[in-house]
Each structure stands twice: as structure tokens, then as C-alpha cells.
C-alpha positions in Angstrom: 0.0 0.0 0.0 2.8 2.4 0.8 4.4 1.9 -2.6 1.1 2.7 -4.3 0.8 6.0 -2.3 4.3 7.0 -3.1 3.8 6.3 -6.8 0.4 8.1 -6.8 2.0 11.1 -5.1 4.8 11.3 -7.6 2.4 11.3 -10.5 0.6 14.4 -9.2 3.7 16.5 -8.6 4.0 19.0 -11.5 6.3 22.0 -12.0 4.7 25.1 -10.8 5.6 28.8 -11.3 5.2 31.3 -8.5 1.7 32.9 -8.1 3.2 36.2 -9.3 4.4 34.6 -12.6 1.1 32.7 -13.1 -0.8 36.0 -12.5 1.3 37.7 -15.2 1.3 34.9 -17.8 -1.8 32.8 -17.1 -2.0 29.0 -17.0 -1.2 28.4 -20.7 2.0 28.8 -22.6 0.6 30.9 -25.5 0.8 34.3 -23.9 4.5 34.0 -22.9 5.5 32.2 -26.1 3.9 34.8 -28.3 5.4 37.6 -26.3 8.9 36.2 -26.7 8.5 35.4 -30.4 7.2 39.0 -31.0 10.4 40.2 -29.2 12.5 38.2 -31.7 13.3 35.2 -29.6 13.4 31.8 -31.3 12.4 28.6 -29.6 14.9 25.9 -30.4 14.2 22.1 -30.7 15.9 21.6 -27.3 13.2 23.9 -25.7 15.8 26.7 -25.1 15.2 30.3 -26.2 17.7 31.9 -28.6 17.8 35.7 -28.0 17.6 38.1 -31.0 21.0 38.2 -32.7 21.2 42.0 -32.5 21.2 42.3 -28.7 22.7 40.7 -25.7 20.5 41.9 -22.8 17.1 40.5 -21.9 14.5 42.8 -20.5 12.9 42.1 -17.1 9.6 41.1 -18.8 11.4 38.8 -21.2 13.2 37.2 -18.3 9.9 36.7 -16.4 8.3 35.1 -19.5 11.2 32.6 -19.9 11.3 31.9 -16.2 7.5 31.2 -16.2 8.0 28.7 -19.0 10.9 27.0 -17.2 9.1 26.7 -13.9 5.5 25.9 -15.1 6.2 23.9 -18.2 9.9 22.6 -18.0 11.1 24.7 -21.0 14.8 25.3 -21.2 16.3 28.7 -20.4 18.2 31.0 -22.7 20.6 29.3 -25.1 24.2 30.3 -24.7 26.7 29.6 -27.5 
């Protein structure tokens, strides 16, 4: 019985962003993904974000969008060459 409870508990554990990030970006990925794509970011096949080639810095809002996707949906972070 204990093994069943442990297995059942492990199945229900999901990544979860902070309430602040969830309030800003919602419960779906669309809003954060579209925001990043509109800012020139490219989502790679390895689920990391490649920043626009013409700049090095990431704005606070871009950082929060990426961090939301990392925490809530297990996306990768920012790709570094």
C-alpha cells in the first residue's frame, strides 16, 4: 500500500511557477511564447530560447516570461553559445 501511495503522489507533482508569474502569464504557454516570439526570440528544438542576434541583454519582462515557461512547463532557459 505504501508503494502505491508514493507512486500516486509522484504522479501528481507538477512543475509550478510562482503565483506572481502565473498571474502575469496565465495558465497556458501561449501568452508567454507569443510575447517572446514577438520580441525576436526563437524557440529551439531543445526547448531553449535563442535571443535576438542584434542584442545581448534580456528585459525584465522577457526574463519573467522565460522563467515562467521554465518553472511551469519545463522549458529550457536562454541558449548560450
